[in-house]
Structure formats: C-alpha cells, structure tokens
C-alpha positions in Angstrom: -1.9 6.0 -21.4 -5.2 5.2 -19.9 -5.2 4.9 -16.1 -8.2 2.5 -16.1 -7.2 -0.9 -15.0 -8.0 -3.3 -17.9 -8.9 -6.9 -17.1 -8.4 -9.5 -19.8 -10.5 -12.7 -19.9 -7.9 -14.9 -18.2 -7.4 -12.4 -15.4 -11.2 -12.0 -14.9 -11.5 -15.8 -14.7 -8.6 -16.0 -12.3 -10.3 -13.3 -10.1 -13.5 -15.3 -10.2 -11.7 -18.4 -9.0 -10.0 -16.4 -6.3 -13.3 -14.9 -5.1 -14.9 -18.4 -5.0 -12.0 -20.1 -3.2 -10.5 -17.3 -1.1 -7.2 -17.5 -2.9 -5.0 -14.5 -3.9 -5.5 -13.5 -7.5 -2.7 -14.7 -9.8 -1.5 -17.4 -7.4 -1.8 -21.0 -8.6 -4.7 -22.7 -6.8 -2.5 -25.5 -5.5 0.1 -23.2 -4.0 -2.4 -20.9 -2.5 -4.5 -23.8 -1.1 -1.4 -25.3 0.5 -0.5 -22.0 2.1 -4.0 -21.8 3.7 -4.8 -18.2 2.7 -8.3 -17.2 3.5 -10.0 -14.1 1.9 -11.1 -11.7 4.6 -11.4 -8.4 2.7 -12.4 -7.6 -0.9 -13.8 -4.1 -1.3 -14.9 -2.5 -4.5 -14.1 1.1 -5.2 -17.2 1.4 -7.3 -19.6 0.1 -4.7 -17.9 0.6 -1.3 -16.0 3.8 -2.0 -14.2 5.1 1.0 -16.3 2.9 3.2 -13.7 0.2 2.4 -11.3 1.7 5.0 -11.2 2.1 8.7 -10.3 5.8 8.6 -9.7 8.4 5.9 -7.1 11.2 6.4 -8.1 13.7 3.8 -6.4 17.1 4.4 -6.7 16.7 8.2 -5.1 20.1 8.7 -7.7 21.8 6.3 -4.8 23.3 4.4 -6.4 23.2 0.9 -10.2 23.3 0.9 -10.3 24.1 -2.8 -8.7 20.7 -3.5 -11.3 18.6 -1.7 -11.8 15.8 -1.9 -8.2 14.7 -2.2 -9.2 11.0 -1.7 -12.1 9.5 -3.6 -13.3 6.5 -5.6 -13.4 6.9 -9.4 -14.7 3.9 -11.3 -12.9 0.8 -10.1 -10.0 2.8 -8.6 -9.3 4.7 -5.4 -7.5 8.0 -6.2 -5.2 10.0 -3.9 -4.5 13.6 -5.1 -1.5 15.5 -3.7 -0.9 19.2 -4.4 2.2 21.1 -3.6 0.2 23.4 -1.4 -1.2 20.6 0.8 0.1 20.4 4.4 -0.3 17.9 7.2 -0.9 18.9 10.8 2.9 18.6 11.0 3.7 21.4 8.5 7.0 20.0 7.3 5.1 17.2 5.4 2.1 16.2 3.4 -0.4 13.4 4.0 -3.4 12.0 2.1 -3.9 8.5 3.4 -6.5 5.8 4.3 -6.1 3.2 7.0 -7.3 -0.2 7.9 -9.6 -2.9 6.4 -13.2 -2.2 7.1 -15.6 -5.1 6.9 -18.8 -3.4 8.0 -20.3 -0.2 9.4 -18.8 -0.9 12.9 -16.2 -3.6 12.1 -12.7 -3.8 10.7 -9.9 -6.4 10.7 -7.4 -6.3 13.5 -3.9 -7.6 12.8 -2.5 -8.9 16.1 0.7 -10.5 17.3 1.2 -14.0 16.0 -1.1 -13.6 13.0 0.1 -13.7 9.3 -1.6 -11.4 6.8 -1.4 -10.8 3.0 -2.4 -7.8 1.0 -2.6 -7.8 -2.8 -3.5 -4.9 -5.0 -2.5 -3.0 -8.2 -1.1 0.6 -8.1 -0.6 3.2 -10.8 2.3 5.6 -10.2 2.3 8.5 -12.6 5.6 10.1 -13.7 4.7 13.1 -11.6 4.9 11.0 -8.4 8.7 11.0 -8.1 11.1 9.6 -5.6 12.6 12.1 -3.2 15.7 12.6 -1.2 13.6 12.5 2.0 10.6 10.2 2.7 7.8 9.6 0.3 5.7 6.6 1.6 2.9 5.1 -0.5 2.1 2.2 1.9 2.8 1.8 5.6 2.2 -0.7 8.4 1.7 1.2 11.7 0.4 0.8 15.2 -2.8 2.8 15.4 -2.7 6.0 17.5 -1.1 9.4 17.3 2.6 9.6 17.5 3.3 6.0 16.8 6.2 5.0 14.6 5.9 3.1 11.3 6.7 -0.6 11.3 7.1 -1.2 7.6 7.2 1.4 4.8 6.9 1.1 1.0 8.7 4.2 -0.2 9.8 6.1 -3.3 13.4 7.0 -2.5 16.1 8.8 -4.6 19.4 7.2 -4.2 22.5 8.8 -5.8 20.3 10.6 -8.2 18.3 7.5 -9.2 14.7 6.9 -8.5 13.8 3.7 -6.6 10.9 2.0 -4.9 11.8 0.1 -1.7 10.4 -1.8 1.2 12.0 -1.1 4.6 11.5 -2.3 8.1 11.4 1.0 9.9 11.7 -0.3 13.5 15.3 -1.5 12.9 15.9 0.4 9.6 16.3 -2.8 7.6 16.1 -2.6 3.8 14.1 -5.6 2.5 14.3 -4.9 -1.2 14.6 -2.1 -3.8 14.2 -1.7 -7.5 14.2 1.1 -10.1 11.1 3.3 -10.1 11.4 4.6 -13.7 10.0 1.4 -15.4 7.0 1.5 -13.1 5.9 5.0 -13.9 2.7 5.4 -16.0 1.8 1.7 -15.8 0.0 -0.7 -13.5 2.1 -2.6 -11.0 0.8 -5.6 -8.9 1.8 -5.6 -5.2 1.8 -8.7 -3.0 2.8 -7.9 0.6 2.9 -10.5 3.4 3.6 -10.0 7.1 3.9 -12.2 10.1 3.2 -10.0 13.0 5.9 -10.8 15.6 7.8 -9.1 18.3 11.5 -9.0 18.5 12.7 -11.6 16.0 9.4 -13.4 15.6 8.2 -11.5 12.6 8.7 -11.8 8.8 7.8 -10.0 5.6 7.6 -10.8 1.9 7.4 -8.2 -0.8 6.6 -9.0 -4.4 6.1 -6.5 -7.3 4.9 -7.7 -10.7 4.2 -6.2 -14.1 1.8 -8.7 -15.7 3.6 -12.0 -15.7 7.0 -10.5 -15.1 8.3 -10.5 -11.5 10.1 -7.3 -10.8 11.2 -8.0 -7.2 10.5 -10.8 -4.8 12.2 -10.4 -1.4 11.7 -12.0 2.0 13.1 -11.1 5.4 12.6 -13.4 8.4 13.6 -13.1 12.1 12.6 -9.4 12.3 10.5 -7.1 14.5 7.1 -6.3 13.0 5.1 -5.4 16.1 5.2 -2.5 18.5 2.0 -2.8 20.6 -1.8 -3.3 20.3 -2.0 -4.2 16.6 -0.7 -3.5 13.1 -2.8 -1.5 10.7 -2.1 -0.9 6.9 -2.1 2.6 5.4 -2.1 3.6 1.7 -1.8 7.0 0.0 0.9 9.6 -0.3 2.8 10.7 2.7 5.9 12.8 1.9 8.3 15.2 3.4 8.7 18.7 2.1 12.5 18.5 2.8 13.3 17.1 -0.7 16.4 18.7 -2.2 16.0 17.3 -5.7 13.1 19.5 -6.9 10.8 16.4 -7.3 7.7 17.7 -5.5 4.9 18.2 -8.0 1.1 18.1 -8.1 0.5 14.4 -8.5 -1.8 11.4 -7.6 -1.8 7.7 -6.9 -4.3 5.1 -8.0 -5.1 1.8 -6.3 -7.4 -1.0 -7.3 -8.3 -4.7 -6.7 -7.4 -4.5 -2.9 -7.6 -7.9 -1.2 -6.8 -9.0 2.3 -6.0 -12.6 3.3 -5.2 -14.3 6.6 -3.1 -17.4 6.9 -5.2 -20.0 8.6 
C-alpha cells in the first residue's frame, strides 16, 4: 500500500475552507465556529521541513551515524526512522522525536496554564511498528526541560498479548481511552487531540481517532491534572523502551502529515 497521503476533492475543499476560516479540517463549520478554534500553526513538510518544530531530537546520543538522518521530510510527510541499533542518551531506550510548534525563525507557540489547544494530523503506522510490553510512545505532552515527566502519552501498548493504541494521563496514570492497533496498521489514521492546560483538577483532554468518516475512538476526560510547571509542549516520533519481552522491536518508521494547531479563543 502506498504511504503517500491521498487527498480527494472533498477533502481538499474542506482543507481550503479550514485554511480560510481557521477551523479544524473535517469539523463542520458551524460546530467549529461555535467552539471558537483559531488556527495558529499549519506547517508544510514540503516547504517547512524540520523548521516546523521547536527542536529536533535525531539520534542525540550519536549511536547510529550511518542511519542519519532518522527524522526528515519526504514529500508531504514527516518521517521518523527507528532502527534496532539506535540508542538514546539513556541506553535502555530509543528516541527519535520532534518537539513544539515553530511559527518563525525565533518564535514558537507556548501552551500555558488556563489555555486550551487542539492538534489535528494524520499518522501512518506500518505493521513493523508494533505495540510493546513496555512503553512505546508516538506522541507526548511534556514540560520542556531535561528530566521532566510526561503529562500525556499516546502509546502503543501490548495488553494480554493484544496490540492496542491508547491515550494515558501520565501524571496520575489515568487511561483516557484505548482501541485495537491491528486495524490501524498500514493505513492512515486521523488524530484529533484537545487539551485544557490546568493544574490539579482544572485540566481536560479529548482524544479522537478516525479512519476516513469512521470514528474509531472518541474519549474525553475532565477534572484532571494536565500541567506541571512552565508550559506544555507537544512531541511526536518514536520513543520506546528496549525492555520489551514480546519480541516486537524491529526496524520501523512513522509518518505524519497535515499537522495543524488551534487555540480556543
């Protein structure tokens, strides 16, 4: 199956409307307008490349120079390669990730306490990117800085021998939602993630996965902690533990496209 994201006429027109009005692609104009979402970030892999992100963490331990670059733009997609020999600076894990939403050479969006943000994008998970018995994160929300804990993680987790994709609030270890991973392999899946940045019980999240017009999962959790300190920053890529006991670690990759960022006015 081709891994190029195909855009049909209706989708293209919807994207044009979204770009013109600042509304999330695929969301009815009336609903989106009522919600007050304002488009703040709409990078293109083809024209912006890795300049779309605040930082790029490509083999920061220099463990596999022959594999460089591990993160790059290809056509309209951003690609994250992961090889079994890749190692992070913490040698019990692997990491190829990008962070943040860059809006200019010296500017990027800052998600702070009390704000509500929304990220939409499409992801292609090949069958070689499997769920594991330990952690395999493909999206995180974190406080910037070394040694900080994740706030929200979208992960591929093996449960009782079955592959799942889940969203979890890491601060209090709260499972927001989970669904089977097998049907999402080797196809494009649309992600809609929303977060109210709030301390203690002032936060909330909503997680939606779709395959075309079919909603796979739609889960909301309110009254939760989504803030540690300073600000929240999104991360995408492959971040996985080497402690998997299921034999699921392979050379693999992840594709992302159509990344959009919105703020609730």
